[in-house]
PAKE-705156 format. One line per field, with one value per atom (N, C-alpha, C): residue number from 1; residue in one letter; atom name; z, x, y. Coordinates in steps of 0.001 Angstrom, whole numbers. Atoms other than C-alpha are relative to their C-alpha. Layout:
BEGIN
n <- [NUM  ...]
res <- [A  ...]
atom <- [CA  ...]
Z <- [Z  ...]
X <- [X  ...]
Y <- [Y  ...]
This chain:
BEGIN
n <- [1  1  1  2  2  2  3  3  3  4  4  4  5  5  5  6  6  6  7  7  7  8  8  8  9  9  9  10  10  10  11  11  11  12  12  12  13  13  13  14  14  14  15  15  15  16  16  16  17  17  17  18  18  18  19  19  19  20  20  20  21  21  21  22  22  22  23  23  23  24  24  24  25  25  25  26  26  26  27  27  27  28  28  28  29  29  29  30  30  30  31  31  31  32  32  32  33  33  33  34  34  34  35  35  35  36  36  36  37  37  37  38  38  38  39  39  39  40  40  40  41  41  41  42  42  42  43  43  43  44  44  44  45  45  45  46  46  46  47  47  47  48  48  48  49  49  49  50  50  50  51  51  51  52  52  52  53  53  53  54  54  54  55  55  55  56  56  56  57  57  57  58  58  58  59  59  59  60  60  60  61  61  61  62  62  62  63  63  63  64  64  64  65  65  65  66  66  66  67  67  67  68  68  68  69  69  69  70  70  70  71  71  71  72  72  72  73  73  73  74  74  74  75  75  75  76  76  76  77  77  77  78  78  78  79  79  79  80  80  80  81  81  81  82  82  82  83  83  83  84  84  84  85  85  85  86  86  86  87  87  87  88  88  88  89  89  89  90  90  90  91  91  91  92  92  92  93  93  93  94  94  94  95  95  95  96  96  96  97  97  97  98  98  98  99  99  99  100  100  100  101  101  101  102  102  102  103  103  103  104  104  104  105  105  105  106  106  106  107  107  107  108  108  108  109  109  109  110  110  110  111  111  111  112  112  112  113  113  113  114  114  114  115  115  115  116  116  116  117  117  117  118  118  118  119  119  119  120  120  120  121  121  121  122  122  122  123  123  123  124  124  124  125  125  125  126  126  126  127  127  127  128  128  128  129  129  129  130  130  130  131  131  131  132  132  132  133  133  133  134  134  134  135  135  135  136  136  136  137  137  137  138  138  138  139  139  139  140  140  140]
res <- [M  M  M  Y  Y  Y  Q  Q  Q  T  T  T  G  G  G  L  L  L  L  L  L  V  V  V  G  G  G  T  T  T  I  I  I  A  A  A  G  G  G  M  M  M  A  A  A  L  L  L  A  A  A  I  I  I  V  V  V  L  L  L  W  W  W  A  A  A  A  A  A  E  E  E  A  A  A  A  A  A  T  T  T  G  G  G  I  I  I  K  K  K  V  V  V  Y  Y  Y  T  T  T  L  L  L  L  L  L  M  M  M  N  N  N  V  V  V  D  D  D  F  F  F  I  I  I  P  P  P  W  W  W  I  I  I  G  G  G  Q  Q  Q  I  I  I  D  D  D  W  W  W  P  P  P  V  V  V  Y  Y  Y  M  M  M  E  E  E  W  W  W  F  F  F  F  F  F  H  H  H  M  M  M  I  I  I  I  I  I  S  S  S  W  W  W  G  G  G  I  I  I  G  G  G  V  V  V  I  I  I  Y  Y  Y  V  V  V  F  F  F  L  L  L  L  L  L  H  H  H  Y  Y  Y  S  S  S  V  V  V  S  S  S  D  D  D  A  A  A  P  P  P  I  I  I  H  H  H  Q  Q  Q  W  W  W  S  S  S  L  L  L  A  A  A  L  L  L  T  T  T  L  L  L  A  A  A  T  T  T  L  L  L  A  A  A  G  G  G  L  L  L  T  T  T  Y  Y  Y  F  F  F  P  P  P  L  L  L  T  T  T  A  A  A  L  L  L  A  A  A  I  I  I  K  K  K  E  E  E  T  T  T  P  P  P  A  A  A  I  I  I  D  D  D  D  D  D  I  I  I  A  A  A  A  A  A  I  I  I  A  A  A  I  I  I  W  W  W  S  S  S  A  A  A  G  G  G  H  H  H  G  G  G  L  L  L  Y  Y  Y  A  A  A  V  V  V  V  V  V  M  M  M  K  K  K  L  L  L  T  T  T  Y  Y  Y  R  R  R  M  M  M  S  S  S]
atom <- [N  CA  C  N  CA  C  N  CA  C  N  CA  C  N  CA  C  N  CA  C  N  CA  C  N  CA  C  N  CA  C  N  CA  C  N  CA  C  N  CA  C  N  CA  C  N  CA  C  N  CA  C  N  CA  C  N  CA  C  N  CA  C  N  CA  C  N  CA  C  N  CA  C  N  CA  C  N  CA  C  N  CA  C  N  CA  C  N  CA  C  N  CA  C  N  CA  C  N  CA  C  N  CA  C  N  CA  C  N  CA  C  N  CA  C  N  CA  C  N  CA  C  N  CA  C  N  CA  C  N  CA  C  N  CA  C  N  CA  C  N  CA  C  N  CA  C  N  CA  C  N  CA  C  N  CA  C  N  CA  C  N  CA  C  N  CA  C  N  CA  C  N  CA  C  N  CA  C  N  CA  C  N  CA  C  N  CA  C  N  CA  C  N  CA  C  N  CA  C  N  CA  C  N  CA  C  N  CA  C  N  CA  C  N  CA  C  N  CA  C  N  CA  C  N  CA  C  N  CA  C  N  CA  C  N  CA  C  N  CA  C  N  CA  C  N  CA  C  N  CA  C  N  CA  C  N  CA  C  N  CA  C  N  CA  C  N  CA  C  N  CA  C  N  CA  C  N  CA  C  N  CA  C  N  CA  C  N  CA  C  N  CA  C  N  CA  C  N  CA  C  N  CA  C  N  CA  C  N  CA  C  N  CA  C  N  CA  C  N  CA  C  N  CA  C  N  CA  C  N  CA  C  N  CA  C  N  CA  C  N  CA  C  N  CA  C  N  CA  C  N  CA  C  N  CA  C  N  CA  C  N  CA  C  N  CA  C  N  CA  C  N  CA  C  N  CA  C  N  CA  C  N  CA  C  N  CA  C  N  CA  C  N  CA  C  N  CA  C  N  CA  C  N  CA  C  N  CA  C  N  CA  C  N  CA  C  N  CA  C  N  CA  C  N  CA  C  N  CA  C  N  CA  C  N  CA  C  N  CA  C  N  CA  C  N  CA  C  N  CA  C  N  CA  C  N  CA  C  N  CA  C  N  CA  C  N  CA  C  N  CA  C  N  CA  C  N  CA  C  N  CA  C  N  CA  C  N  CA  C]
Z <- [68  -2985  -829  639  -5957  -778  -621  -6415  830  -378  -3643  2  304  -4788  -1346  1523  -8383  830  -334  -5861  645  -309  -3540  -1300  644  -6752  -1029  595  -8616  538  -559  -5998  1526  453  -5222  -1030  1371  -8408  -980  1179  -9879  799  -472  -6873  -66  299  -7333  -1244  1394  -10731  -226  332  -10255  768  -201  -7842  -572  1175  -9928  -1199  267  -12369  84  -834  -10237  -4  -50  -8997  -1598  1571  -12598  -657  -444  -13191  47  -1623  -10216  1  -499  -10350  -1502  928  -13984  -307  149  -13048  -97  854  -15532  1257  -209  -13055  154  841  -14427  -1278  1121  -17786  555  -472  -16053  414  -1457  -13600  -2253  1150  -18043  -976  1154  -20019  -537  1262  -22340  -553  768  -24464  -689  -78  -23858  354  228  -24379  -955  2539  -28178  444  51  -29508  395  -912  -27223  -76  -64  -27236  -1354  1268  -30743  -888  428  -30957  731  -476  -29757  832  -534  -26929  73  336  -26687  1678  -857  -22997  1536  -721  -21683  -253  -715  -22074  270  -858  -21089  1556  -1148  -17785  151  768  -19098  1010  -857  -18548  1070  -1039  -15723  977  -419  -14372  569  -192  -15118  1769  -763  -12933  1637  -1417  -9989  79  -1324  -9578  -278  -52  -10385  1909  -1633  -6814  798  -975  -5235  50  61  -6497  1543  -1377  -4706  1382  -1837  -1043  279  -1206  -557  -451  16  -1510  946  -1526  956  1775  -1983  3822  0  -176  3074  -146  -648  3553  776  -1504  6201  605  -1364  9482  1073  -814  10612  -595  1190  9811  1233  -1238  12653  -1071  1207  11087  261  -54  11594  -1212  1013  9125  -1644  1590  6884  -334  -135  7389  -1035  437  6711  -1341  2379  3087  -411  1284  1797  -281  -73  2931  -1317  1462  393  -534  1525  -1725  -1113  41  -2596  -70  35  -1429  -2060  499  -3680  -1827  1462  -6892  145  -103  -5655  -566  444  -6426  -1712  1750  -10156  -183  405  -10618  -305  545  -11324  -1226  695  -13695  -1023  1053  -15955  -353  363  -15297  -924  740  -17079  -1176  650  -19833  -874  587  -21236  -578  1034  -24476  314  231  -24054  2010  -1450  -21014  992  -770  -18062  992  -1670  -14430  -1036  -651  -14221  563  -1768  -11999  581  -1267  -9745  251  -585  -9186  1328  -945  -5996  -440  540  -6961  407  472  -8536  270  -714  -6277  1033  -714  -3381  181  798  -5935  -188  792  -6615  807  -1265  -3382  1120  -283  -1784  -720  1534  -4863  917  75  -3680  1076  -1444  272  -121  -2  -751  -620  697  -2326  569  -1585  866  653  -669  2366  -561  826  52  -272  -772  28  1024  -779  3319  1040  -579  4280  -1576  2109  269  1184  -233  1799  1152  -381  5250  136  625  4054  -718  1505  1054  1571]
X <- [-1765  -28593  393  -349  -27881  564  -256  -27882  829  -525  -25835  1609  -604  -23549  1376  -855  -22768  362  -518  -22674  1126  -1678  -19720  951  -302  -18108  40  -454  -18453  747  43  -17558  1948  -1557  -14300  597  -439  -13319  545  155  -13875  1577  -1045  -10923  1074  -1433  -8572  871  -831  -8497  537  -221  -8159  1392  -1241  -5145  904  -1184  -3216  724  -206  -3779  618  -762  -2391  1421  -1062  167  803  -357  1163  1066  -57  1216  1400  -1609  3545  1304  -995  6198  573  -508  6183  -614  685  5431  -1339  1668  2369  -467  1201  101  -1246  1971  -2725  -23  -492  -1145  -888  1145  -2137  -1005  1587  -5024  -1182  853  -6315  -32  -621  -4724  -1229  1290  -7106  628  -1000  -3902  435  -553  -3648  -1459  1272  -7226  -879  882  -8550  -808  1520  -10708  642  641  -11145  1893  -481  -7472  1125  -610  -6751  93  1183  -8788  923  -179  -7595  -459  1574  -10263  -65  337  -11032  201  -29  -10255  -1117  946  -13843  -718  622  -14391  1220  -1067  -10639  -928  1072  -13112  -525  947  -15860  -127  347  -14309  844  -522  -12074  -1534  1480  -15866  -1020  538  -17148  618  -1147  -14633  132  326  -15597  -1058  2565  -19632  356  -113  -18828  331  -697  -16343  -1289  1133  -18917  -1511  1163  -21890  94  12  -20029  179  138  -19138  -1494  1464  -22733  -30  715  -24185  834  -837  -21272  -532  1319  -22686  -1421  1436  -26041  -509  35  -25920  588  -1159  -23508  -552  875  -24039  771  -424  -22737  421  -182  -23028  907  -1170  -20201  1986  -629  -17712  1362  -1583  -14486  -299  -2  -16803  386  211  -17334  1843  -1666  -13288  804  -1623  -11565  -1178  877  -14192  505  -536  -13455  2294  -1471  -9431  336  31  -10020  53  205  -11580  1200  -1785  -8745  627  -1337  -6005  -370  155  -7254  78  -224  -7426  1235  -1498  -4646  1260  -457  -2880  -169  191  -3849  1579  -1067  -838  1752  -1198  1776  -964  223  15  -541  -604  -1121  329  -1205  1998  679  180  2849  -470  634  648  148  110  529  1070  -675  2059  949  91  2309  832  -1169  4843  -771  97  4062  1172  -920  5761  636  -1071  8049  -862  230  7256  254  -616  9337  130  495  9129  -923  691  8685  -104  349  8032  -1334  1297  4921  -580  813  4032  -531  507  3854  -904  751  2100  -1727  1465  -1219  83  229  -916  -633  270  -1058  -1438  1815  -4592  -613  590  -5985  -207  328  -5607  -1604  287  -7121  -2095  1162  -9902  -1479  755  -11169  -1082  118  -11436  -929  1138  -13582  -2020  1198  -16093  -352  907  -16199  -780  1393  -17248  -987  1240  -19179  -670  1041  -21251  -744  34  -21716  -664  496  -23329  -613  1235  -25552  -669]
Y <- [506  -7055  -267  -489  -6779  1125  -1750  -2980  179  -909  -2346  -1316  929  -5322  1052  -1645  -2406  422  -1240  677  -749  279  -1667  -267  884  -2699  1379  -932  512  1362  -1294  2716  -60  609  615  -72  227  218  551  -1522  3975  -440  543  3735  -331  1364  1370  987  -507  2404  1834  -1374  6573  -410  -306  6025  -1211  230  3870  806  -802  5836  1372  -1588  9151  -688  616  6700  -465  -45  5771  1054  -1242  9458  881  187  9658  -378  -165  7880  -1424  864  5780  -912  2591  2034  824  -186  1781  -1747  552  -19  572  -441  1899  -731  599  216  -1371  1575  -3322  -48  599  -3104  506  -454  -1514  -738  551  -4158  -1139  917  -6429  -684  440  -7227  -1585  950  -11066  -363  688  -11887  98  108  -13698  1112  -2160  -10739  1069  -2120  -8428  763  -1218  -7627  191  -130  -7745  1703  -1480  -3965  530  -999  -920  828  -509  -231  1240  -1273  3459  -118  -113  4151  -127  65  4855  -1965  1257  847  -447  1434  -490  507  27  1076  -753  709  -493  -1230  1611  -3778  -339  -256  -2685  -224  430  -2769  -1575  580  -5130  -1439  700  -7268  323  -913  -4919  -48  602  -5622  -1100  1588  -8635  -245  -52  -8494  292  -372  -6095  -679  1100  -8573  -1257  689  -11163  24  -1305  -9130  229  -122  -8404  -1255  616  -11698  -738  90  -12921  -216  207  -11477  634  579  -11892  -1539  969  -15111  -560  -189  -15361  -582  -476  -16280  1133  -1416  -13084  1256  -472  -9836  492  -1312  -8067  576  -1610  -5342  -690  697  -8106  -1368  838  -10364  624  -999  -7435  522  31  -6253  -1645  1367  -9729  -710  -116  -10401  402  -1543  -7366  -696  389  -8061  -1609  1762  -11850  600  -53  -10555  387  -592  -7571  -900  736  -9881  -983  780  -12050  939  -881  -9666  1218  324  -8792  34  1382  -11675  119  -111  -10713  354  -812  -9157  -601  531  -11729  -1377  -103  -13143  713  -914  -10541  441  -835  -8894  -1853  1138  -12702  151  417  -12963  1386  -897  -9170  -97  -204  -8354  1509  -1153  -4902  423  -852  -2673  494  69  -3712  172  416  -3881  -1109  515  -6284  -1375  576  -9191  55  -85  -8810  1822  -1314  -4823  673  -319  -3948  954  -2011  -672  -734  966  -2135  -525  411  -4275  -297  -1116  -2387  651  -693  320  -970  -122  -2122  -866  254  -3966  640  -1135  -410  495  88  -265  -891  701  -2714  -339  2  -2485  747  -944  452  -427  -5  -1153  -944  116  -2493  -379  -721  -415  978  -153  983  -565  1722  -2317  681  -45  -2185  1353  -1359  1445  488  295  990  -498  717  -1769  768  -230  107  1349  -1646  3664  -570  258  1246  -84]
């Protein structure tokens, strides 16, 4: 169960990061920067981390979401595809809502809290995260 959760979190987290990186590269809107930002966390935020460590921090969160997803599906009454989709969308929506506190807490330059384009890109990325979680779970 944990291995499946880690797999789901790994693939979905990588997909999200790659899409937000590409979106930031194409538009200049700092959604990838926001995803990888840890500057507001005491002690951790004081260090200028290399890219691979920023990815590692992002993946820790994604692994947690993947394990929670698989755990909840494993112990739920229904394993129907609609239940898998609704849970994936719920978890991804909750993750997507972190846009607002992450933006408010960020010290480095990130999108404005009311930047509609950034919110749309961030939301689309997290929608993709839900799809990848569900499809990875189904294939595992």
